[in-house]
N, C-alpha and C positions, 0 to 999 in steps of 0.2 A: 504494500500500500504506500501511497505517497505520490510524488511528482515525477513525471517523466517529461523533461523539457530541455530546451537549449539554453546554455549559459551565454552571457555576453561574449560576442566574438566578431571577427571581421565578416562583413557581409560578402556573399558570393552569389552573383546572379547566375542563372542557369547557363548563360553564354560564357562563363568563366571569368567575367569581370569581377573585381573585388571592390569593396567599399567598407565604410565603417558602420557599426551598428550591431543588431542582434538578428540573425537570420539563419535558417537552415534550408537547403534545397528540398523540394517536395518529393521528387521521385515518383509523383503520381498520386492524386488524391485518393484516399481509401485503400491504398495498397500497403497494408501493415507489414508484409513480409520484407519490403525493401526499406522500411523506415529506420531511422537511427534513434536509439534511446539514450537519453542523457540523465544521469542521476548525480545530484550534488556537484555539478560542474564537471563530471568526468563521463566519457562514453561508457555505456554499459557493455559488459561482455556477453550479455544474453540477448539474442535476437528479440525484437519486439513481439514477434508472433508466438513466443513461448513465455508462459507465466513464470515470474520469479518468486521463489518462496517468500511468503509474507512474514513480517515480524510479528511474533505473538502479541496479542493485545486483547482487551475486553470487547472490542468492536465486533459486530456480526461478521460471519464469514462471507466471502465474496462469491458471486455466481461464477461458475467455471469458465464462462466465455470471456471473462475480463483479463486484461493484461496488467501486470503489476510490476512495481519496482520497490526497492527498499524504502521504508518510510522516513520522513523527517518528523522530528518530535518537537512540536511547539504548542503552546496553549492556544485555545480558540481565540480568534480576534475579537476585540471589543469594538462594537459598532456604535455609530451615532448617525442621525439623531435617534433619541429614544421614542419620540412620538411616532405613532403609526398613522399613515394616511392611505386613502383608497386610490389616490392618483397623485399627480404632481402638486407642489405647494400652491400653484395658482388657483386650483379649484379643489383644494384638499378637503376631505371629509374624514374626521377622526374615526379610527376604528379601535375598539378595545382589543387588547392582546388575548387570544384564546389560551386555554390551558393546554400545554403540550402533552401528547400521549407518552406513556412510559415505555411502550414497546419499541424495540429496535426497528428502525426503518432504513430501507435502501432507497436513495434518491439519485436520479440520473439527470444531469444538466447537459443539454445539447447546445454547444456553442460556447466558446471560451473567451468571449469579449467582455466588455464591462457589465452588460446585463447578466451574463452567465456567472461572473465572479461575484457580483453583488448578491445574486440569488443564492449562490453557494454559501456566502458568508452569513446570510440570514438563516439559512437552514441549519448551519452549524450552531448558531446562537439559540435559535428557537426550539431546536430538536436535539437535545444533548446526546441522545442515543442513536442518532442517525449517522450514516456514512454517505458520502457523495462521490459519484464517479462522473467526471467531466469529459465529454467527447468533443472532438473538433475535427473539421475537415483537413486542417493543416497539421503537420507534425510538431508545431509549436503553439503555445497558448497566446492569449492577449488580444486576438482578433484585430479590430480596427485601431486599437491603441498602437499596435505594432505596424500595421499595414495600411492604415487610413489617415491617421493624424499627420499633418504636414511635418516634414523633417525639420523645418525651422521653428517648431514648437516643442522643444525638449521639455519645457516645464509641464506640458500637458501629458507627455509620454511618461513622466515620472510616476504616474499612478500605477505603472507596472510594479513598482516597489510594494505598494499596498496589496496588489493582487498576488504577488509572490508570497507575502505573509499568509494570505488565505490558503494558497495552494500547499504551503508547507505544513498545514495541519495534518496530523496523522490519520484523520478520517477522510482525507481527500485523495483521490486517484485521478491522474490525467491520462487519457487514452487518445492519442493523436492519430492523424492520417486515416480517419474513419468518416465515410460519408453516410450519415444516418438517412435512411430512405432508399439507399442503393446497396451499401455493403451490409447493413443490418437494418431490418424493418422496425417501424414503431411498434408493431405487434409483438415482435420478438423481444424488444426491450421491456414491454409491459409484462412479459412473463418472468422477468428477473428483477423488476423494481416495483416498489410500492407507489412511487410518484416520478413523473418525468416532466422536467421544465424545459421547454423549447425556447432557446434564446439565440438562434442562429442568424438573426438579423433579417434585413430586407435587401436583397442584392440584385433582383431582376431589373434591368435597365428600363427607364422611361425614355421613349424616343419621340421626336417631334412629328415624324410621319410626313415630312415635306419633300418636295422634289429636290434631287441632288444629294440626298442623305447618304447615298452609297459611294460618293466620289472619294478617291484617295485624298487624305487630309482631314476627313471627318472622323472623330473619335469621341467615345463617351468618357466623361470625367472619371468614372470608376476605373476604366482601363488605364488612363494616364496617371491617376493617383497611385494605383497599384504598381505601375512601372517605376515611378520615381521613389516609391517606398520599398522596392525590391521584393514585392509579393511574387512568389514562385509561379503563380497561375497567370500573372499579367506581365509577360515578357514578349518582346517583338517576335521571337521564334515560336510563340504559342498563339498570339493574337494578331491576325492579319492586319487589322486597323493600325496597330502599333508598329508593325513592320513598315507600313506605308508612311506613318508619321516620322519614324526614324530616318527614312530616306528624304522626307520633305523638310524637316526642321532646319538642316544646314542652310537652306536657301529661303527660309521664311523671314519675312519682314514684319508681318502683322498677324496676331492671333485673335480669333473671334470666339468669345466665350458666352454661351447662352445660359442664363440662370442668375438669380439674385439671392442665392444662399451662401453659406459659409464655404462650401466646396468650390463654388465659382470664384470667390475671392481668393481662396487658397491657390487655385490654378493660376489666376492672374498674377498673384504675388510671386510665385515660383518663377514665372517667366520674366519678371522685371527685377527681381532681387539680384544683387551683384553676385558674381561667381565666387568671390572671396568669402562672402558670408555663407553661401550654400556649401562651400567646401569644408566648413567647420561643423556641418551637420552630418547625420547618418544617411544622407540621400544616396540613392543608387549610383555607383560609379559609372555604370554603363550609360545611364541617363545623362550624367554630367559630362561624359566624353562627347556626347552628341551636342549638348548645350554649349560647349566650348566652341563649336563650329557654327553656331547659329547667330543671327543678328536681329533677333526680334526687338524692335524698338517701340512698337505700339501694341497695346492690348485693348480691345473693345469688349465691354461687358454689357449684355443686353438683358433687360427685364421688361415683361409685358405691362407691369403696373408701375406705380409711382414710388418715390422714395419713402413715403409713409407706409407702404405695404411691403417693403423689402424684407426678406427673411434672414439676411445676415445679421450678426450681432454687432453691437457698437465696438466691441473689442477688435473684431476682425476688420471692421471698416477703419478704425483709428490706425491700426498697424499699416494698412495699405496707404492711407493718406499721409503718413509720416515717414515713408521709406526714403532713404537718402538717394538722391539722383533720380527721383521719379516725381513727375507731376501728374495729378489727377484732375480731369476736366469734367464738368457737368454743363448741361444746357440750362440757360437762365430760365427758360419757360418751363422746364421740367420741375424746377424748384418752387413754382407757383402752385400751391395746393388748391384744390376746389374746396367748397364749404364743408362737405362731408369728411374729407381728409383732414382739414383743419380741426374739426371736432374730434376726430379719432386721435390725432396727435395731442390735442389738449388733454385727453383722458388717459394718456399713456406716457409716462416719463421717458421710457426707452426710445419712443418715436421722437419726442421732442429733442432728446440728446443727439439722435442720429441726424436730424435735420440741422441742428446747430453745428455738428461736426462737419457736415458737408459745406455749409455756408462759411465756416471759418477756414477750412483747410483745402477745399477744392477750388480750382480756378473756374469761374463762370464765364461761359462764352455764348454768343448768340447761336452759332451753329458749329457742329463738328466738321472736320474735313470729310470728304467723300459723301456728304449728304445728298449731293446731286449727281455724283459721278463715281463709279467704282474705281478705286485706285488713286484717289485724290492725295495731295501732299499733306503731311502732318502740319499742325498749327505751329506758330513760332516757338522755337525752343525744343520741339519734339525730336529734331535730328541730334541735337547735342545731349538731350536728356531723354530717358525712356518715359513714355506717356501711357496713362490709363484713361480711357474714355468710358464714363458710366452713362449708358443709354437707358433712360427710363421711357416708359410708354412706347416700347418698340417690340414688335412680334415678328420673328422670322417667318417668311413665307416660301423662300426658295434658297437653296445653296447654289451659288453661281459657279460655272466652270464647265469645261468640256472633258478634259482628261484628268483634271485635279481641281481642288478648291481654288477659286479665284476671288471669291467674295460672298456676300449674302445680301439678299433683298429683304427688306423689312417693311412692315406696315405700321404706321403710327396708330396708337390706340388712345382711348380715353376711358375714364371711369364713369359709370352711371349707377344710380341706386342710392339707397339710404345709408346712414352711418352704420358701419359694421356689416353691411350687406352689399357693398359696391361690387360690380362686376366689370370686367374688361371687355370693351367692344372695339372693333376696328373702325377707322375713319375713312378707309379707302385710299388714303394718301401713302405712297410708298417711296422709299429711297434705298440706295445701295451703299455698302461699305466694303472696301477691298481687304483681302487677307488670304493667306495661304493655309491656315490651320483653323478648323472649325470644331470647337469643343462643346458637347452637349452636357449640361449639368442641370437637368430639370427634374431630378428626383428618381425614385425607385419604386418597384412593385414587389410584393411579397411572393414567396414560393411556398405553397402548402403541400406538405408530404402526406401521402396515403389518405386522401379523402378529407383532410381538414378543410374547412370552409373559409374563404376570404371574405372580409367585410366589404361593404360597398366601396368601390374604387380600387379594390385589390391591393391596398397598401398595408394591410394587417390581417391577422387571423381573427376570426370571430371569437369573442371571449366575453366573459362577465367577471370582472375583478380578477383577471388572470386565468380563470377557469375556461378551458377550450369548450366551445359550443358547436355542435354539429347537428343540423336538422332541428334546431330549436331546443336541443337537449344537451345538458352538460356531459362531457366525455370524462368519465371517472378517472382520476389520477393523472390527467394530462393538463399541463399549464403552459402559459406563455409569459415572457417578460421582454422588456426592451422594445426595439423597433417592431418586432413581430407582434407585440401586444398593442402598441399605441400608434404605430406608423412611423415613417422616417422623419422624426423631428426631435429637437432638443439636443443637449450637449451630453457629455459623458456623465456628469452628475445627475442628469435626469433619470438615469437608470437606477440610481439608488432608491428613489422614491417608489417607482412602480414595481421594482423587485420586492420591496417591503410589502406592498399590497398583495402581490402574487403569493409570496411565502405565507402571509397571514391566511390566505384562502386555503393553502395547502395544509397548514396546521389545523385550521378549523375542520377540514375534511378528514384529517387523520384522527381527530377526536371523535368524529361521528362515523368512523369506519367506512368511508366512501372512497378509498383509494384503490389502486390496482391490487390485484391478488396474485402475487408471484406463484409460479408452479413449484418452486423450491425455496426453502429457507436457507439453503447452503450455497 
């Protein structure tokens, strides 16, 4: 029992390029026979496909299908906050802590990102007699903290230290390189565990569905982010779109990023941040080798709605606006809010701060370059400094080009409707912006395994307080947390709150004997 994970080491992309950070090559998702096991910072001498003798303890015996490694011995982590809520703090409803059962329980967590680790931590705390097995598609834990957080945000990645403390508990076992739903079914897991918490995230790409989307130079942000974070599944030799981007980047002058969330700003920032700064991070060496040969001077970021409706956080915006050697431009008319948006901003401090940040730090211009002609020249100073152009009220309608991306055609939009219910509608007025790289960052859809139902919109699994619902009925012993529970929104800390809610539901069900019924107690 214990942790089977990779220690800090030099990154190596699958192409043989090395870089700094924590990374293991995949060798193929779900193929446990070829995976490498790491125990306490040293490679294990036992293949991952063969169980290692367990250290004697008072914990319940493991099912025979599990892979184990020698345990780490640490006390259970102390969690905060102590108050329990049924959702995020913004609409929190207090829940009283149920009385935990005394029987020994086996809990399975699928997905070892923030939601998985926070769920695991709450199980350890609320169910003193429970053991937790954590499964992940990759041979390494930490999910998007390792492979999704921007490399120039090491302070965010430091949460891995907290997750390592959780994983080192002697009641926790990590099982990597397993694709639940393909290598092992949900039904098979329910025969060996009393409860299963699904926290594998939301990874299906949302696409625009516009003309020209298949042109070389078009890439989804998840592929690009995975590449510069050295994710083994998102490398040019595995993803055709990335192979094309790798070829195009050295001659790219402008990048076009669609989306107004944190990921879109991350991508924009990586393109314009200085190479000296990026070289100090754990960014993929292969990606940096390509970036050294590129000359991207301008990044255009497009959002269908206005600045008051943008999804990025003030922290992300402030970082972009204050980058050395980078100017950020906005159109003056985009900063003129309609009456409904003014009222929305007046009732939300974060929106007021965002508008203030833009007015203080961004350069307001009447029109951006290329508003009337694809391939227009940058505004004054853009040649000497890198520039970011924030296009609000702009909806892409076509990616332009014949053999590769040459630009994008956009339709100007406007907002209609009452406060809090505004919708975006097209005006019929179009314009073009030139660029060689087109990045889509408009969100994700959920993937439901083995008959689980997706909620309306397909961005999360149907659930009630974390309990999975199928056909209007709760599926005993099956739970969700994180993005799979609430949809792709929030920051890492958001998972702490909804995992608390999910585990409280699990504890309540354990007390009422409505969990799964394993076929064996050994």
